[in-house]
ZAMARGU-4260 file (C-alpha; in steps of 0.2 Angstrom, whole numbers, plus 5000, padded with zeros to 4 digits):
<rodrens>
0) 5065/3852/5276 | 5057/3861/5261 | 5056/3845/5251 | 5045/3837/5265 | 5034/3852/5265
5) 5032/3851/5246 | 5027/3833/5247 | 5014/3837/5260 | 5007/3851/5250 | 5005/3839/5235
10) 4999/3824/5244 | 4985/3813/5238 | 4977/3796/5243 | 4984/3789/5259 | 4995/3805/5262
15) 4980/3816/5261 | 4971/3806/5273 | 4985/3807/5285 | 4985/3826/5284 | 4966/3826/5287
20) 4967/3815/5302 | 4981/3826/5309 | 4969/3840/5311 | 4961/3829/5325 | 4967/3836/5342
25) 4982/3826/5348 | 4984/3815/5332 | 5002/3822/5330 | 5010/3826/5347 | 5020/3841/5346
30) 5035/3834/5355 | 5037/3821/5341 | 5045/3835/5330 | 5062/3844/5334 | 5064/3854/5318
35) 5051/3867/5312 | 5045/3866/5294 | 5034/3881/5297 | 5035/3895/5284 | 5033/3912/5292
40) 5041/3929/5292 | 5041/3945/5302 | 5044/3960/5291 | 5049/3977/5297 | 5041/3993/5291
45) 5055/3997/5278 | 5054/3979/5270 | 5068/3971/5279 | 5066/3954/5287 | 5066/3954/5306
50) 5066/3935/5307 | 5058/3920/5299 | 5059/3902/5293 | 5061/3896/5276 | 5062/3914/5269
55) 5075/3918/5255 | 5071/3937/5254 | 5059/3951/5256 | 5056/3965/5242 | 5048/3981/5246
60) 5039/3985/5230 | 5032/4002/5235 | 5023/4010/5249 | 5013/3997/5258 | 5018/3984/5245
65) 5029/3969/5250 | 5034/3952/5243 | 5040/3938/5254 | 5049/3924/5245 | 5051/3907/5252
70) 5062/3892/5247 | 5047/3882/5241 | 5032/3885/5229 | 5018/3891/5240 | 5005/3894/5226
75) 4993/3880/5233 | 4994/3887/5251 | 4985/3900/5262 | 4992/3916/5268 | 4987/3924/5285
80) 4995/3940/5292 | 4993/3952/5306 | 5001/3970/5307 | 5013/3974/5321 | 5008/3991/5330
85) 5017/4005/5323 | 5005/4020/5323 | 4991/4027/5334 | 4978/4018/5324 | 4979/4000/5317
90) 4984/3996/5300 | 4976/3982/5290 | 4985/3969/5280 | 4980/3959/5264 | 4988/3944/5255
95) 4989/3937/5238 | 5000/3925/5228 | 5017/3931/5223 | 5019/3944/5210 | 5037/3940/5207
100) 5038/3921/5209 | 5028/3906/5213 | 5038/3905/5229 | 5032/3922/5235 | 5018/3929/5245
105) 5012/3947/5240 | 5007/3958/5255 | 4999/3975/5256 | 4997/3986/5272 | 4984/3999/5272
110) 4976/4012/5283 | 4958/4010/5287 | 4953/4023/5273 | 4961/4011/5260 | 4977/4020/5257
115) 4993/4010/5255 | 5004/4014/5270 | 5021/4006/5275 | 5019/3995/5290 | 5027/3980/5299
120) 5018/3963/5299 | 5019/3945/5303 | 5015/3932/5289 | 5011/3914/5291 | 5010/3902/5276
125) 4998/3887/5279 | 5002/3872/5267 | 4993/3859/5276 | 5007/3852/5288 | 5001/3840/5302
130) 4990/3850/5313 | 4986/3863/5300 | 4972/3865/5288 | 4967/3879/5276 | 4954/3885/5264
135) 4955/3899/5252 | 4938/3907/5247 | 4935/3918/5231 | 4925/3933/5227 | 4910/3922/5221
140) 4909/3912/5238 | 4919/3898/5229 | 4931/3887/5237 | 4947/3890/5227 | 4959/3878/5236
145) 4961/3869/5253 | 4968/3854/5262 | 4959/3838/5257 | 4941/3835/5262 | 4936/3853/5265
150) 4918/3859/5260 | 4911/3877/5259 | 4893/3882/5263 | 4888/3900/5259 | 4875/3905/5272
155) 4870/3922/5265 | 4879/3939/5262 | 4896/3938/5270 | 4892/3922/5280 | 4901/3905/5278
160) 4903/3888/5286 | 4919/3880/5281 | 4920/3862/5286 | 4935/3851/5289 | 4936/3832/5289
165) 4943/3830/5306 | 4939/3837/5324 | 4945/3855/5326 | 4936/3860/5341 | 4952/3864/5351
170) 4961/3874/5337 | 4963/3892/5332 | 4955/3900/5317 | 4965/3913/5309 | 4959/3923/5293
175) 4965/3937/5282 | 4956/3945/5267 | 4966/3940/5252 | 4965/3937/5234 | 4964/3919/5229
180) 4976/3921/5215 | 4990/3934/5213 | 4979/3949/5210 | 4975/3964/5222 | 4962/3966/5235
185) 4956/3984/5234 | 4944/3986/5248 | 4950/3987/5266 | 4937/3975/5272 | 4938/3963/5287
190) 4936/3944/5291 | 4930/3936/5307 | 4929/3919/5314 | 4920/3908/5326 | 4914/3890/5329
195) 4902/3882/5317 | 4887/3871/5321 | 4899/3855/5324 | 4917/3853/5330 | 4923/3851/5312
200) 4916/3868/5306 | 4923/3886/5306 | 4910/3900/5305 | 4916/3915/5295 | 4910/3932/5292
205) 4916/3945/5280 | 4912/3964/5283 | 4915/3981/5276 | 4924/3995/5285 | 4908/4000/5293
210) 4905/3983/5300 | 4891/3978/5289 | 4891/3960/5282 | 4897/3960/5264 | 4898/3947/5250
215) 4912/3947/5237 | 4926/3948/5250 | 4939/3934/5247 | 4949/3927/5262 | 4962/3914/5267
220) 4958/3904/5282 | 4971/3894/5292 | 4965/3881/5306 | 4980/3878/5317 | 4979/3865/5331
225) 4988/3862/5347 | 4996/3847/5339 | 5005/3857/5326 | 5024/3857/5328 | 5033/3872/5335
230) 5016/3881/5337 | 5006/3888/5352 | 4988/3893/5349 | 4976/3902/5360 | 4958/3907/5359
235) 4955/3921/5371 | 4939/3928/5379 | 4936/3946/5380 | 4941/3946/5398 | 4958/3939/5394
240) 4955/3921/5399 | 4960/3907/5388 | 4944/3898/5382 | 4955/3884/5373 | 4973/3882/5367
245) 4990/3874/5368 | 4997/3868/5385 | 5009/3879/5394 | 5000/3895/5386 | 4992/3908/5396
250) 4984/3925/5394 | 4978/3940/5403 | 4971/3958/5400 | 4981/3972/5409 | 4969/3985/5402
255) 4955/3988/5390 | 4959/3981/5373 | 4976/3975/5379 | 4981/3957/5380 | 4997/3947/5384
260) 5000/3929/5379 | 5013/3920/5390 | 5021/3903/5385 | 5034/3892/5392 | 5046/3895/5377
265) 5055/3910/5371 | 5045/3920/5357 | 5058/3932/5351 | 5060/3923/5334 | 5042/3917/5332
270) 5028/3925/5322 | 5012/3930/5331 | 4996/3931/5320 | 4978/3935/5327 | 4960/3937/5321
275) 4945/3944/5329 | 4934/3929/5333 | 4921/3921/5345 | 4927/3908/5357 | 4911/3898/5353
280) 4896/3898/5341 | 4892/3916/5345 | 4892/3928/5331 | 4908/3940/5331 | 4896/3954/5331
285) 4908/3969/5335 | 4921/3970/5322 | 4938/3976/5327 | 4956/3977/5322 | 4970/3967/5330
290) 4989/3971/5330 | 5004/3963/5338 | 5014/3972/5351 | 5030/3968/5359 | 5030/3957/5375
295) 5037/3963/5391 | 5048/3948/5392 | 5055/3935/5379 | 5041/3923/5384 | 5027/3935/5380
300) 5018/3944/5366 | 5006/3958/5366 | 4989/3959/5356 | 4980/3976/5354 | 4962/3976/5350
305) 4953/3992/5344 | 4936/3997/5337 | 4936/4000/5319 | 4941/4018/5315 | 4923/4020/5308
310) 4917/4018/5326 | 4931/4028/5335 | 4946/4017/5335 | 4946/4016/5354 | 4954/4001/5363
315) 4940/3987/5364 | 4939/3971/5374 | 4934/3958/5362 | 4938/3939/5360 | 4951/3933/5347
320) 4960/3918/5340 | 4980/3919/5340 | 4994/3907/5334 | 5012/3909/5339 | 5022/3901/5325
325) 5040/3896/5328
</rodrens>
């Protein structure tokens, strides 16, 4: 399983073209795969592993500092994560390459004032499997690494178009502020997604804790499509209705800022990640925090959306992108 992942990560030539074409909706039917090669982890507040796939261990390095070690070299991949609700206000999560090994992903959880705080989180590693694409953007608005054929356009302070070689108009766009190497991300900033000017482009904004557009914020972007194996995706409107996503996946909003995703498969051993983002080409004007919450049944997962603490931290009904990786 892992050797297959490594081959895909390092693919060139015809293999690279195959990965690029797999981003086209429906190019790789999900039912064609029976064993998941997805790399993910759900980590408890104290640094123990709740569940995952391809994980060999988790190290709690210090308050709010974790390293998740996988059974493959993940240096050339992208790392997206979402905190799991544990406090009255949302934490934020930041990623980087491993500090202990090339097989690791370094994760920090912080309060919205920037202080390191222990917190549970879900982590998903995107190495470009069929139905997946990624881009890692550095501090200087530079494309550090990506799946083949990706291009980056800087549109101004904190605004980007990331263009993929295939059709991704039915996919979900997940993003996390993260160092492009194995350094530290010091600022508790945010990253937000939406659709670009064509169905191959993701629009991205990076903002400071006050909600203002800011340059110099690095991020990891994962594009996850319904064709990806053992994954369900959902792009959800502010009213709780799904704008696009995988088959047999539904959503509803029982209260302000509260959302429930429902699927036809059990989710108890899957990692949910989510990003505040527009369902179309609209600018994701209102920044917000997102956290994962337990679902009422084994086929559901909760998403909590709140204003940034700078604006009061109250529950807020805002659109978002989500992926349930199993």
